[in-house]
The first five atom37 places (N, CA, C, CB, O) and aatype in JSON, in Angstrom:
{
  "aatype": [12, 11, 5, 9, 4, 10, 5, 17, 5, 2, 12, 19, 3, 6, 11, 3, 4, 7, 10, 19, 9, 7, 15, 10, 14, 13, 13, 9, 7, 1, 0, 6, 12, 2, 3, 19, 19, 10, 14, 12, 14, 7, 16, 7, 19, 15, 1, 1, 8, 0, 1, 10, 0, 5, 9, 7, 3, 3, 9, 19, 10, 16, 3, 10, 8, 15, 16, 2, 7, 19, 5, 9, 2, 7, 1, 1, 19, 7, 6, 0, 0, 9, 2, 19, 6, 2, 14, 13, 13, 19, 7, 10, 18, 1, 10, 16, 9, 6, 6, 18, 12, 8, 4, 5, 2, 3, 16, 4, 5, 1, 10, 9, 15, 8, 2, 8, 16, 16, 4, 14, 17, 4, 7, 8, 13, 16, 0, 3, 0, 12, 16, 1, 19, 10, 19],
  "atom_mask": [
    [1, 1, 1, 1, 1],
    [1, 1, 1, 1, 1],
    [1, 1, 1, 1, 1],
    [1, 1, 1, 1, 1],
    [1, 1, 1, 1, 1],
    [1, 1, 1, 1, 1],
    [1, 1, 1, 1, 1],
    [1, 1, 1, 1, 1],
    [1, 1, 1, 1, 1],
    [1, 1, 1, 1, 1],
    [1, 1, 1, 1, 1],
    [1, 1, 1, 1, 1],
    [1, 1, 1, 1, 1],
    [1, 1, 1, 1, 1],
    [1, 1, 1, 1, 1],
    [1, 1, 1, 1, 1],
    [1, 1, 1, 1, 1],
    [1, 1, 1, 0, 1],
    [1, 1, 1, 1, 1],
    [1, 1, 1, 1, 1],
    [1, 1, 1, 1, 1],
    [1, 1, 1, 0, 1],
    [1, 1, 1, 1, 1],
    [1, 1, 1, 1, 1],
    [1, 1, 1, 1, 1],
    [1, 1, 1, 1, 1],
    [1, 1, 1, 1, 1],
    [1, 1, 1, 1, 1],
    [1, 1, 1, 0, 1],
    [1, 1, 1, 1, 1],
    [1, 1, 1, 1, 1],
    [1, 1, 1, 1, 1],
    [1, 1, 1, 1, 1],
    [1, 1, 1, 1, 1],
    [1, 1, 1, 1, 1],
    [1, 1, 1, 1, 1],
    [1, 1, 1, 1, 1],
    [1, 1, 1, 1, 1],
    [1, 1, 1, 1, 1],
    [1, 1, 1, 1, 1],
    [1, 1, 1, 1, 1],
    [1, 1, 1, 0, 1],
    [1, 1, 1, 1, 1],
    [1, 1, 1, 0, 1],
    [1, 1, 1, 1, 1],
    [1, 1, 1, 1, 1],
    [1, 1, 1, 1, 1],
    [1, 1, 1, 1, 1],
    [1, 1, 1, 1, 1],
    [1, 1, 1, 1, 1],
    [1, 1, 1, 1, 1],
    [1, 1, 1, 1, 1],
    [1, 1, 1, 1, 1],
    [1, 1, 1, 1, 1],
    [1, 1, 1, 1, 1],
    [1, 1, 1, 0, 1],
    [1, 1, 1, 1, 1],
    [1, 1, 1, 1, 1],
    [1, 1, 1, 1, 1],
    [1, 1, 1, 1, 1],
    [1, 1, 1, 1, 1],
    [1, 1, 1, 1, 1],
    [1, 1, 1, 1, 1],
    [1, 1, 1, 1, 1],
    [1, 1, 1, 1, 1],
    [1, 1, 1, 1, 1],
    [1, 1, 1, 1, 1],
    [1, 1, 1, 1, 1],
    [1, 1, 1, 0, 1],
    [1, 1, 1, 1, 1],
    [1, 1, 1, 1, 1],
    [1, 1, 1, 1, 1],
    [1, 1, 1, 1, 1],
    [1, 1, 1, 0, 1],
    [1, 1, 1, 1, 1],
    [1, 1, 1, 1, 1],
    [1, 1, 1, 1, 1],
    [1, 1, 1, 0, 1],
    [1, 1, 1, 1, 1],
    [1, 1, 1, 1, 1],
    [1, 1, 1, 1, 1],
    [1, 1, 1, 1, 1],
    [1, 1, 1, 1, 1],
    [1, 1, 1, 1, 1],
    [1, 1, 1, 1, 1],
    [1, 1, 1, 1, 1],
    [1, 1, 1, 1, 1],
    [1, 1, 1, 1, 1],
    [1, 1, 1, 1, 1],
    [1, 1, 1, 1, 1],
    [1, 1, 1, 0, 1],
    [1, 1, 1, 1, 1],
    [1, 1, 1, 1, 1],
    [1, 1, 1, 1, 1],
    [1, 1, 1, 1, 1],
    [1, 1, 1, 1, 1],
    [1, 1, 1, 1, 1],
    [1, 1, 1, 1, 1],
    [1, 1, 1, 1, 1],
    [1, 1, 1, 1, 1],
    [1, 1, 1, 1, 1],
    [1, 1, 1, 1, 1],
    [1, 1, 1, 1, 1],
    [1, 1, 1, 1, 1],
    [1, 1, 1, 1, 1],
    [1, 1, 1, 1, 1],
    [1, 1, 1, 1, 1],
    [1, 1, 1, 1, 1],
    [1, 1, 1, 1, 1],
    [1, 1, 1, 1, 1],
    [1, 1, 1, 1, 1],
    [1, 1, 1, 1, 1],
    [1, 1, 1, 1, 1],
    [1, 1, 1, 1, 1],
    [1, 1, 1, 1, 1],
    [1, 1, 1, 1, 1],
    [1, 1, 1, 1, 1],
    [1, 1, 1, 1, 1],
    [1, 1, 1, 1, 1],
    [1, 1, 1, 1, 1],
    [1, 1, 1, 1, 1],
    [1, 1, 1, 1, 1],
    [1, 1, 1, 0, 1],
    [1, 1, 1, 1, 1],
    [1, 1, 1, 1, 1],
    [1, 1, 1, 1, 1],
    [1, 1, 1, 1, 1],
    [1, 1, 1, 1, 1],
    [1, 1, 1, 1, 1],
    [1, 1, 1, 1, 1],
    [1, 1, 1, 1, 1],
    [1, 1, 1, 1, 1],
    [1, 1, 1, 1, 1],
    [1, 1, 1, 1, 1],
    [1, 1, 1, 1, 1]
  ],
  "atom_positions": [
    [[79.94, 124.56, 81.89], [81.26, 123.91, 83.11], [81.48, 123.03, 83.4], [81.38, 124.07, 84.25], [80.59, 122.65, 84.15]],
    [[82.32, 122.2, 83.26], [82.04, 120.69, 84.41], [82.37, 120.65, 85.74], [82.84, 119.43, 84.04], [83.27, 121.34, 86.21]],
    [[81.82, 120.01, 86.27], [82.11, 120.28, 87.46], [82.56, 119.08, 88.06], [81.1, 120.86, 88.09], [81.94, 118.06, 87.75]],
    [[83.68, 118.95, 88.99], [84.64, 117.6, 89.07], [84.54, 117.25, 90.69], [86.49, 117.94, 88.5], [84.06, 118.04, 91.5]],
    [[84.97, 116.17, 90.98], [85.12, 116.06, 92.27], [86.72, 115.42, 91.8], [83.83, 115.11, 93.21], [87.06, 114.53, 91.02]],
    [[87.52, 116.37, 92.73], [89.01, 115.7, 92.63], [90.0, 115.19, 94.03], [89.91, 116.86, 91.86], [90.56, 115.91, 94.86]],
    [[89.97, 114.11, 93.96], [90.27, 113.5, 95.44], [91.78, 113.41, 95.16], [89.44, 111.85, 95.92], [92.34, 113.43, 94.07]],
    [[92.29, 113.32, 96.35], [94.31, 113.19, 96.89], [94.26, 112.26, 98.02], [95.28, 114.96, 97.68], [93.36, 112.11, 98.85]],
    [[95.71, 111.47, 97.86], [95.82, 110.65, 98.74], [97.44, 110.65, 98.78], [95.02, 109.38, 98.43], [97.87, 110.57, 97.63]],
    [[98.06, 110.68, 99.36], [99.11, 110.43, 99.66], [100.05, 109.29, 100.14], [99.07, 111.03, 100.13], [100.3, 108.81, 101.25]],
    [[100.42, 109.06, 99.0], [100.97, 107.35, 98.7], [101.78, 106.78, 100.21], [102.44, 107.3, 97.11], [102.14, 105.63, 100.44]],
    [[101.9, 107.89, 101.01], [103.28, 107.62, 101.98], [102.71, 107.4, 103.74], [104.52, 109.33, 101.84], [103.04, 106.73, 104.73]],
    [[101.41, 108.67, 103.26], [100.45, 108.91, 104.68], [99.22, 108.86, 104.61], [100.53, 110.11, 105.34], [98.8, 109.97, 104.26]],
    [[98.32, 108.03, 104.78], [97.4, 107.75, 103.82], [96.24, 108.66, 104.83], [97.16, 105.9, 103.42], [95.2, 108.97, 104.25]],
    [[96.38, 109.06, 106.23], [95.95, 109.93, 106.53], [95.58, 111.44, 105.68], [96.6, 109.9, 107.35], [94.5, 112.04, 105.58]],
    [[97.04, 111.78, 105.09], [96.96, 112.64, 104.25], [95.96, 112.88, 102.75], [98.09, 112.59, 104.1], [96.44, 112.85, 101.61]],
    [[94.92, 113.05, 102.97], [93.73, 112.67, 101.9], [92.65, 113.8, 101.63], [92.87, 111.36, 102.45], [92.48, 114.66, 102.49]],
    [[92.08, 113.81, 100.7], [90.84, 114.85, 100.74], [90.0, 115.0, 99.75], [0.0, 0.0, 0.0], [90.21, 114.04, 99.01]],
    [[89.04, 115.74, 99.24], [88.5, 116.13, 97.85], [87.99, 117.0, 98.18], [87.69, 115.35, 97.05], [87.52, 117.3, 99.28]],
    [[88.05, 117.73, 96.89], [87.15, 118.75, 96.68], [86.06, 118.76, 95.36], [88.03, 119.88, 96.62], [86.43, 118.12, 94.38]],
    [[84.76, 119.44, 95.27], [84.11, 119.18, 94.25], [84.07, 120.87, 94.28], [82.76, 118.09, 94.31], [84.08, 121.7, 95.19]],
    [[84.01, 120.97, 92.49], [83.82, 122.28, 92.11], [83.87, 123.01, 90.75], [0.0, 0.0, 0.0], [82.74, 122.84, 90.29]],
    [[84.3, 123.44, 90.21], [84.01, 124.13, 88.48], [85.84, 124.03, 88.55], [82.94, 126.4, 88.18], [86.65, 124.2, 89.46]],
    [[85.98, 123.59, 86.79], [87.33, 123.89, 86.86], [87.54, 125.45, 86.22], [88.17, 122.7, 86.06], [86.68, 126.19, 85.76]],
    [[88.89, 125.64, 86.36], [89.92, 125.25, 86.57], [90.36, 124.96, 88.18], [90.6, 126.09, 85.9], [89.96, 125.62, 89.14]],
    [[91.18, 123.92, 88.23], [91.64, 123.64, 89.87], [93.25, 123.79, 89.74], [91.15, 121.83, 90.56], [93.96, 123.12, 88.99]],
    [[93.7, 124.85, 90.69], [95.56, 124.58, 90.77], [95.84, 124.29, 91.84], [96.62, 125.71, 90.52], [95.17, 124.8, 92.74]],
    [[96.71, 123.54, 92.11], [97.13, 122.03, 92.43], [98.42, 122.44, 93.29], [97.49, 120.93, 90.91], [99.33, 122.68, 92.5]],
    [[98.7, 122.56, 94.26], [100.57, 123.07, 95.07], [100.26, 123.22, 96.32], [0.0, 0.0, 0.0], [99.15, 123.2, 96.87]],
    [[101.64, 123.4, 96.87], [101.88, 123.21, 98.61], [101.34, 124.88, 99.16], [104.05, 122.81, 99.13], [100.96, 125.1, 100.31]],
    [[101.44, 126.0, 97.98], [100.94, 126.97, 98.67], [99.27, 127.24, 99.09], [101.44, 127.93, 97.96], [98.58, 126.32, 98.63]],
    [[98.55, 128.16, 99.76], [97.97, 128.44, 100.66], [96.53, 128.8, 98.73], [98.94, 129.81, 102.11], [95.42, 128.35, 98.48]],
    [[97.31, 129.61, 98.07], [96.86, 130.31, 96.79], [96.27, 129.19, 96.13], [98.02, 131.05, 95.88], [95.67, 129.59, 95.13]],
    [[96.23, 128.38, 96.23], [96.13, 127.14, 95.33], [94.58, 126.61, 95.54], [97.35, 125.89, 95.81], [94.19, 126.81, 96.69]],
    [[93.82, 126.12, 94.88], [92.67, 125.78, 94.94], [92.77, 124.07, 95.85], [92.09, 125.89, 93.31], [92.03, 123.8, 96.8]],
    [[93.38, 123.52, 95.51], [93.85, 122.1, 96.46], [95.19, 122.44, 96.99], [94.02, 120.52, 95.52], [96.02, 123.01, 96.28]],
    [[95.39, 122.15, 98.01], [96.6, 122.83, 98.81], [96.9, 121.13, 99.3], [96.14, 124.34, 100.31], [96.13, 120.27, 99.73]],
    [[98.23, 121.12, 99.04], [99.21, 119.93, 99.62], [100.11, 120.01, 100.03], [99.59, 119.15, 99.07], [101.08, 119.68, 99.36]],
    [[100.25, 120.42, 101.18], [101.3, 121.52, 101.82], [102.26, 120.4, 102.56], [100.5, 122.83, 103.07], [103.41, 120.71, 102.88]],
    [[101.73, 119.14, 102.79], [103.21, 118.46, 103.74], [104.2, 118.22, 102.9], [103.05, 116.93, 104.53], [104.29, 117.7, 101.79]],
    [[105.36, 118.99, 104.08], [106.91, 119.12, 103.6], [107.44, 117.5, 102.92], [108.0, 119.6, 105.19], [107.23, 116.47, 103.56]],
    [[107.81, 117.5, 102.19], [108.79, 116.36, 101.64], [108.15, 115.59, 101.09], [0.0, 0.0, 0.0], [108.32, 114.39, 101.3]],
    [[107.15, 116.07, 100.15], [106.34, 115.16, 99.21], [106.68, 115.58, 97.65], [104.64, 115.34, 99.54], [105.92, 115.11, 96.81]],
    [[107.45, 116.17, 97.33], [108.05, 116.62, 96.34], [106.68, 117.78, 95.29], [0.0, 0.0, 0.0], [106.75, 117.87, 94.06]],
    [[105.52, 118.55, 96.21], [104.82, 119.28, 95.62], [105.3, 121.01, 95.76], [103.5, 118.87, 96.12], [105.39, 121.83, 96.68]],
    [[105.52, 121.01, 94.4], [105.92, 122.65, 94.35], [104.87, 123.56, 94.93], [106.15, 123.21, 92.79], [103.88, 123.04, 95.45]],
    [[104.99, 124.93, 94.88], [104.37, 125.91, 95.06], [103.02, 126.21, 94.45], [105.13, 126.66, 94.83], [101.96, 126.52, 95.0]],
    [[103.29, 126.07, 93.28], [101.85, 125.9, 91.85], [102.7, 125.2, 91.26], [101.09, 127.38, 90.68], [103.79, 125.37, 90.71]],
    [[101.85, 124.2, 91.52], [102.7, 122.53, 90.63], [101.83, 122.32, 89.51], [102.68, 120.69, 91.67], [102.43, 122.17, 88.45]],
    [[100.38, 122.27, 89.44], [100.08, 121.82, 88.23], [98.4, 122.99, 88.59], [100.09, 119.7, 87.99], [98.0, 123.59, 89.59]],
    [[97.81, 122.77, 87.0], [96.28, 123.1, 87.01], [95.5, 122.18, 86.16], [95.99, 124.56, 86.52], [96.1, 121.63, 85.23]],
    [[94.23, 121.93, 86.35], [93.57, 121.21, 85.9], [92.4, 122.37, 85.39], [93.31, 120.05, 86.85], [91.8, 123.26, 85.98]],
    [[92.42, 121.82, 83.85], [91.27, 122.88, 83.26], [90.11, 122.43, 82.39], [91.94, 123.89, 82.37], [90.13, 121.2, 82.35]],
    [[89.09, 122.93, 81.66], [88.63, 122.58, 80.95], [89.03, 123.31, 79.54], [87.57, 122.51, 81.41], [89.0, 124.53, 79.42]],
    [[89.46, 122.27, 78.34], [89.6, 122.93, 76.81], [88.67, 122.23, 76.31], [90.99, 122.82, 75.92], [88.66, 121.0, 76.42]],
    [[87.61, 123.02, 75.56], [87.06, 122.3, 74.78], [85.71, 121.1, 75.76], [0.0, 0.0, 0.0], [85.05, 121.51, 76.71]],
    [[85.61, 119.79, 75.24], [85.28, 118.86, 76.28], [86.04, 118.39, 76.7], [84.61, 118.05, 76.15], [85.58, 117.4, 77.25]],
    [[87.16, 118.44, 76.84], [88.3, 117.78, 77.38], [88.85, 118.24, 78.76], [89.32, 117.9, 76.42], [88.84, 119.45, 79.0]],
    [[89.2, 117.61, 79.43], [89.99, 117.65, 81.17], [91.21, 117.55, 80.8], [89.68, 116.33, 82.44], [91.65, 116.45, 80.45]],
    [[92.34, 119.15, 80.8], [93.5, 119.03, 80.68], [94.63, 118.99, 81.63], [93.62, 119.69, 80.05], [94.84, 120.17, 81.91]],
    [[95.43, 118.27, 82.26], [96.39, 118.29, 82.96], [97.84, 119.0, 82.65], [96.44, 117.16, 83.16], [98.62, 118.41, 81.9]],
    [[98.18, 120.25, 83.23], [99.29, 120.82, 83.01], [100.25, 121.14, 84.08], [99.01, 121.8, 82.41], [100.2, 121.94, 85.01]],
    [[101.34, 120.09, 83.62], [102.29, 121.25, 84.9], [102.69, 122.62, 84.78], [103.7, 120.8, 85.19], [102.45, 123.17, 83.71]],
    [[103.26, 123.27, 85.71], [103.17, 124.45, 85.38], [104.61, 124.93, 85.95], [101.85, 125.09, 85.91], [104.75, 125.77, 86.85]],
    [[105.64, 124.29, 85.28], [107.55, 124.27, 85.45], [107.43, 123.99, 87.2], [108.69, 126.39, 84.91], [107.81, 124.78, 88.06]],
    [[106.95, 122.97, 87.4], [107.33, 122.25, 88.84], [108.5, 121.16, 88.81], [105.98, 121.44, 89.43], [108.58, 120.25, 87.99]],
    [[109.24, 121.38, 89.7], [110.57, 121.18, 90.41], [110.07, 118.91, 89.8], [110.58, 122.04, 92.97], [110.76, 118.2, 89.06]],
    [[109.12, 118.62, 90.3], [109.13, 117.81, 90.67], [108.01, 116.52, 89.27], [108.79, 118.29, 92.16], [107.94, 115.29, 89.33]],
    [[107.21, 117.63, 88.01], [106.73, 117.41, 87.27], [105.12, 116.47, 87.54], [0.0, 0.0, 0.0], [105.24, 115.93, 88.64]],
    [[104.21, 116.24, 87.13], [103.25, 115.7, 87.17], [103.63, 114.34, 86.45], [102.24, 116.51, 86.7], [104.5, 114.46, 85.59]],
    [[102.97, 112.72, 86.72], [102.76, 111.97, 85.74], [101.47, 111.33, 85.7], [103.69, 111.15, 85.69], [100.65, 111.49, 86.59]],
    [[101.23, 110.46, 84.44], [100.15, 110.56, 84.09], [100.57, 108.67, 83.54], [99.72, 112.07, 83.04], [101.65, 108.59, 82.95]],
    [[99.9, 107.51, 83.69], [100.06, 106.41, 83.85], [101.77, 106.17, 83.57], [99.02, 105.73, 83.03], [102.28, 105.74, 82.53]],
    [[102.54, 106.65, 84.96], [104.03, 106.16, 85.28], [104.86, 107.35, 84.2], [0.0, 0.0, 0.0], [106.09, 107.36, 84.25]],
    [[104.39, 108.01, 83.55], [104.78, 108.97, 82.34], [104.86, 110.31, 83.01], [103.64, 109.0, 81.04], [104.02, 110.39, 83.91]],
    [[105.63, 111.47, 82.87], [106.26, 112.62, 83.3], [105.64, 113.17, 82.0], [107.97, 112.66, 83.63], [105.99, 112.69, 80.92]],
    [[104.5, 114.39, 82.08], [103.33, 114.88, 80.82], [103.77, 116.52, 81.27], [101.09, 114.29, 81.12], [103.6, 116.98, 82.4]],
    [[104.28, 117.13, 80.3], [103.82, 118.64, 80.16], [102.28, 119.1, 80.31], [0.0, 0.0, 0.0], [101.89, 119.81, 81.24]],
    [[101.66, 118.73, 79.51], [100.27, 118.96, 79.44], [99.46, 117.73, 78.72], [100.07, 120.29, 78.69], [100.01, 117.2, 77.75]],
    [[98.36, 117.32, 79.1], [97.61, 116.18, 78.82], [96.0, 116.06, 78.95], [98.15, 115.28, 79.62], [95.56, 116.32, 80.06]],
    [[95.14, 115.74, 78.03], [94.37, 115.76, 78.27], [94.35, 114.17, 79.34], [93.71, 116.17, 77.11], [95.13, 113.22, 79.29]],
    [[93.1, 114.39, 80.26], [92.71, 113.09, 81.47], [91.82, 112.75, 81.05], [92.41, 113.27, 82.99], [91.27, 113.36, 80.13]],
    [[91.2, 111.2, 81.79], [89.98, 110.88, 82.13], [89.79, 110.27, 83.41], [89.52, 110.16, 81.23], [90.78, 109.84, 84.0]],
    [[88.46, 110.15, 84.01], [88.15, 109.23, 85.18], [88.8, 108.04, 85.3], [86.88, 108.89, 85.22], [88.72, 107.54, 86.42]],
    [[89.32, 107.53, 84.6], [90.06, 105.97, 84.44], [91.44, 106.33, 84.98], [90.19, 105.24, 82.66], [91.96, 105.7, 85.9]],
    [[91.97, 107.26, 84.42], [92.78, 107.49, 84.54], [93.56, 108.76, 86.11], [92.7, 107.62, 83.26], [93.51, 109.99, 86.22]],
    [[94.29, 107.44, 87.23], [94.72, 108.43, 87.86], [96.05, 109.64, 87.34], [94.98, 107.72, 88.96], [96.48, 109.79, 86.2]],
    [[96.42, 110.26, 88.43], [97.64, 110.86, 87.97], [98.31, 111.36, 89.38], [97.33, 112.11, 86.83], [97.67, 111.5, 90.42]],
    [[99.95, 111.63, 89.22], [100.85, 111.77, 90.23], [101.51, 113.02, 90.2], [101.74, 110.77, 90.2], [102.27, 113.37, 89.3]],
    [[101.12, 113.95, 91.56], [101.57, 115.0, 92.03], [102.53, 115.06, 92.51], [101.02, 115.42, 92.62], [102.2, 115.44, 93.64]],
    [[104.02, 114.92, 92.53], [104.59, 114.15, 93.71], [104.17, 112.58, 94.32], [0.0, 0.0, 0.0], [104.09, 111.51, 93.71]],
    [[103.97, 112.89, 95.68], [103.34, 111.29, 95.95], [101.68, 111.46, 96.17], [104.11, 110.49, 97.59], [100.88, 110.76, 96.79]],
    [[101.58, 112.2, 95.69], [100.16, 111.87, 95.78], [99.59, 111.52, 94.49], [99.4, 112.98, 96.35], [99.93, 111.88, 93.37]],
    [[98.38, 110.52, 94.98], [97.6, 110.25, 94.15], [96.2, 110.55, 93.57], [97.67, 109.52, 94.35], [95.35, 109.84, 94.11]],
    [[95.71, 111.4, 92.63], [95.35, 112.08, 92.38], [94.01, 111.57, 91.48], [96.31, 112.73, 92.09], [94.46, 110.99, 90.49]],
    [[92.45, 111.57, 91.45], [91.89, 111.2, 91.03], [90.34, 111.96, 90.13], [92.03, 110.49, 91.86], [89.68, 112.79, 90.77]],
    [[90.11, 111.77, 89.39], [88.66, 112.85, 89.2], [87.42, 112.33, 89.07], [88.66, 113.72, 87.95], [87.5, 111.18, 88.63]],
    [[86.35, 112.68, 89.24], [85.28, 111.68, 88.87], [84.08, 113.37, 88.23], [84.57, 110.33, 90.76], [84.04, 114.51, 88.71]],
    [[83.52, 112.94, 87.38], [82.54, 114.02, 86.46], [81.3, 114.5, 87.24], [81.91, 113.27, 85.02], [80.74, 113.53, 87.73]],
    [[80.77, 115.5, 87.48], [79.83, 115.77, 88.15], [78.8, 116.58, 87.39], [80.29, 116.31, 89.21], [79.15, 117.32, 86.47]],
    [[77.35, 116.41, 87.83], [76.27, 116.92, 86.96], [75.2, 117.38, 87.57], [75.82, 116.03, 86.12], [75.11, 116.88, 88.69]],
    [[73.99, 118.41, 87.23], [73.09, 118.37, 87.94], [71.97, 117.95, 88.04], [73.01, 118.99, 88.09], [71.24, 118.11, 87.06]],
    [[71.4, 117.21, 89.31], [70.09, 116.92, 89.04], [69.26, 117.24, 88.09], [69.58, 117.16, 89.79], [69.36, 118.46, 87.98]],
    [[68.27, 116.71, 87.11], [67.57, 117.27, 86.42], [66.5, 118.05, 86.66], [67.36, 116.64, 85.87], [66.15, 119.04, 86.02]],
    [[65.75, 117.34, 88.08], [64.67, 117.75, 88.63], [65.1, 118.82, 89.08], [64.07, 116.99, 89.47], [66.15, 119.01, 89.69]],
    [[63.88, 119.94, 88.66], [63.95, 121.22, 89.16], [63.58, 121.61, 90.77], [63.11, 121.9, 88.28], [63.56, 122.77, 91.2]],
    [[63.37, 120.76, 91.32], [63.06, 121.07, 92.9], [64.69, 120.25, 93.62], [61.11, 120.07, 93.55], [65.31, 120.52, 94.65]],
    [[64.86, 119.62, 92.98], [66.39, 118.74, 93.26], [67.8, 119.48, 93.16], [66.57, 117.51, 92.08], [68.57, 119.84, 94.06]],
    [[67.87, 119.57, 92.02], [69.26, 120.27, 91.36], [70.7, 120.23, 92.03], [69.01, 121.78, 91.24], [71.46, 121.19, 91.84]],
    [[71.22, 118.82, 93.05], [71.32, 118.56, 93.62], [72.94, 117.92, 92.54], [70.12, 118.16, 94.32], [72.76, 117.35, 91.47]],
    [[74.27, 118.14, 93.07], [75.28, 117.36, 92.02], [75.47, 116.22, 92.07], [76.48, 117.69, 91.97], [75.51, 115.84, 93.24]],
    [[75.61, 115.42, 91.34], [75.18, 113.67, 91.23], [76.58, 113.36, 90.74], [73.69, 113.05, 89.93], [77.16, 114.28, 90.17]],
    [[77.16, 112.29, 90.87], [77.75, 111.44, 89.76], [77.42, 111.45, 88.52], [77.63, 110.31, 89.95], [76.29, 111.89, 88.31]],
    [[78.4, 110.91, 87.02], [77.95, 111.0, 86.31], [77.94, 109.35, 85.98], [78.4, 112.03, 85.64], [77.71, 108.77, 84.92]],
    [[78.26, 108.83, 87.28], [78.13, 106.93, 86.88], [76.56, 107.01, 87.36], [79.41, 105.41, 88.13], [76.02, 105.91, 87.31]],
    [[75.73, 108.08, 87.82], [74.69, 107.66, 88.51], [73.61, 107.57, 87.39], [74.38, 108.59, 89.73], [73.79, 108.51, 86.6]],
    [[72.43, 106.69, 86.99], [71.42, 106.59, 86.16], [70.25, 107.37, 86.75], [71.15, 105.2, 85.89], [69.68, 108.17, 86.02]],
    [[69.77, 107.17, 88.24], [69.25, 108.44, 88.92], [69.51, 108.71, 89.92], [68.18, 108.61, 89.05], [70.14, 107.91, 90.61]],
    [[69.21, 109.72, 90.34], [69.31, 111.16, 91.97], [69.5, 109.71, 93.09], [66.95, 112.65, 92.53], [68.74, 108.78, 93.37]],
    [[70.7, 110.02, 93.45], [70.43, 109.49, 94.95], [69.55, 109.99, 96.09], [71.55, 109.52, 95.53], [69.35, 109.32, 97.1]],
    [[69.0, 111.27, 95.85], [68.48, 112.01, 96.78], [66.73, 111.69, 96.36], [69.15, 113.68, 96.67], [65.89, 110.98, 96.9]],
    [[66.69, 112.5, 95.29], [65.75, 112.39, 94.7], [64.54, 111.35, 93.94], [66.19, 112.89, 94.27], [63.31, 111.36, 93.9]],
    [[65.76, 110.35, 93.31], [65.54, 109.39, 92.8], [65.19, 109.44, 90.45], [0.0, 0.0, 0.0], [65.07, 108.6, 89.56]],
    [[65.18, 111.25, 90.58], [65.1, 111.32, 89.33], [66.16, 110.53, 88.15], [65.11, 112.6, 89.27], [67.39, 110.53, 88.1]],
    [[65.18, 109.9, 87.3], [66.08, 109.41, 86.02], [66.8, 110.5, 85.34], [65.19, 108.72, 84.89], [66.23, 111.49, 84.87]],
    [[68.22, 110.27, 85.31], [69.3, 111.26, 84.93], [70.53, 110.74, 83.59], [70.14, 111.52, 86.46], [71.57, 111.29, 83.25]],
    [[69.68, 109.16, 82.94], [70.68, 108.86, 82.23], [70.35, 109.77, 80.82], [70.81, 107.25, 82.13], [69.41, 110.57, 80.78]],
    [[71.2, 109.54, 79.77], [70.91, 110.22, 78.49], [70.01, 109.36, 77.92], [72.1, 110.49, 77.56], [69.59, 108.34, 78.47]],
    [[69.65, 109.82, 76.67], [69.17, 109.14, 75.6], [69.62, 107.7, 75.04], [69.32, 109.96, 74.73], [68.84, 106.82, 74.68]],
    [[70.87, 107.64, 75.02], [71.51, 106.6, 74.7], [71.67, 105.31, 75.58], [72.56, 107.07, 74.43], [71.85, 104.14, 75.24]],
    [[71.54, 105.9, 76.83], [71.41, 104.45, 77.08], [69.75, 104.11, 78.02], [72.98, 103.97, 78.08], [69.59, 103.35, 78.97]],
    [[69.12, 104.64, 77.61], [67.91, 104.29, 77.85], [67.25, 102.92, 76.97], [67.21, 105.54, 77.64], [67.7, 102.67, 75.85]],
    [[66.46, 102.29, 77.43], [66.18, 101.09, 76.92], [64.69, 100.75, 76.77], [66.83, 100.18, 77.71], [64.08, 100.4, 77.77]],
    [[64.21, 100.82, 75.85], [62.82, 100.77, 75.01], [62.38, 99.6, 75.48], [62.85, 100.79, 73.35], [63.38, 99.04, 75.92]],
    [[61.28, 98.79, 75.66], [60.51, 97.43, 76.18], [59.29, 98.07, 75.57], [60.45, 96.96, 78.05], [58.2, 97.49, 75.62]]
  ]
}
């Protein structure tokens, strides 16, 4: 199961932001029952707005019949695979994801971004064989 960091930012109120790191699925909405709660009134977020889930190797964003929908690249979508390069919007919130993995050092095992080639805590080399350069 993929570990991700989901970050959100209210595009009107910069203080209304946050992040969560964990395993999918994540439910996003205004109600307390969601994994990601965006409770600010007047932001266009439904009680149970959207879901992020892993389907095969993809991270899939699904609109859960919300009033204002979800948008990727300025287009409203019902369901779409997303990647770390493209933010998506839930109401007035801009959300981004970043994939994480566990450090392969048996004594560390901390979550690190897929963008790192070495663990920032223990220095263990984490890149796969395709990124290694032989000299």
